N, C-alpha and C positions, 0 to 999 in steps of 0.2 A: 302470720312470723317471721323474721325478717337471716337468711340464711348466713352464715357467717364462708368461706373463703375457705375451700380447702386445702391450698399454703397460704402460705402467709409470708411473705422477704423481710427482714429484720438486720440491721444492724449489731452485736447480740461482742461485748467483750468481756475478759479480768482481768485481772491485775491481782498481782499481792504489796505490801507494804511494806515485809521484811521485817526483824527477825522487831523485839521492841529495844528490847539491847543498841538496835543500826538501823531505828528507824530513817526508812528510805534509798539505806546500800543493801544489795544483793535484789531483787523484786523481784517481779517477770510483768510482764504487761500481751497485750497479744488482744485482736482485735480482726472481725473480718464477713460474712454477709452468713447469712441465717438463712435459714429456712424454719417455718412450723406448721402444724397444724392436727385436723382432728377429726376422726372416723368416726364417729355413732357409730354400736354394737348389736345394741337393740334397749328399752325399756330404762332410764339408768346407770343406761351400763357406755363407757366410749373409751379410745383408742389414742391419749395423745404424743404425736412423737417431732422432739426436731433437730433439725442437722444442722452444721454449721465443721465449713471452716479457715481458724481461724491462723492471724499470720503475725508473729513476733513483733512487739514494738524494739525494745533492745539487744541488746550481747551477753543479757542474762536467757531471755524464752528461749526456744528451737523456733527455727526459719517455720514452719510452721504445725499444724495439729487441726490436726477429723475428730473431732467428739460424730454420736448421733446419741442419741436419750427417746425411748420406747416407754409410758408407761398405758396399764390397765384402774381403770379409773369406772367403780360402781359403788350406788349410793346404798 
């Protein structure tokens, strides 16, 4: 069985469409490098993680956003 790399690099982006009665205005958009991985901690158990540094793409979005997510899965 082929092993997946412990850490994978990707591009991640998030955005909003704005309020439904004012579509396209007051939107937020951010994009940047992200890293994803997982560690097998036992039979049918794993720890998944991802982190990103996202940069604002318009004036309504913060200049920089740092995010991190940690997830523990059991089956």
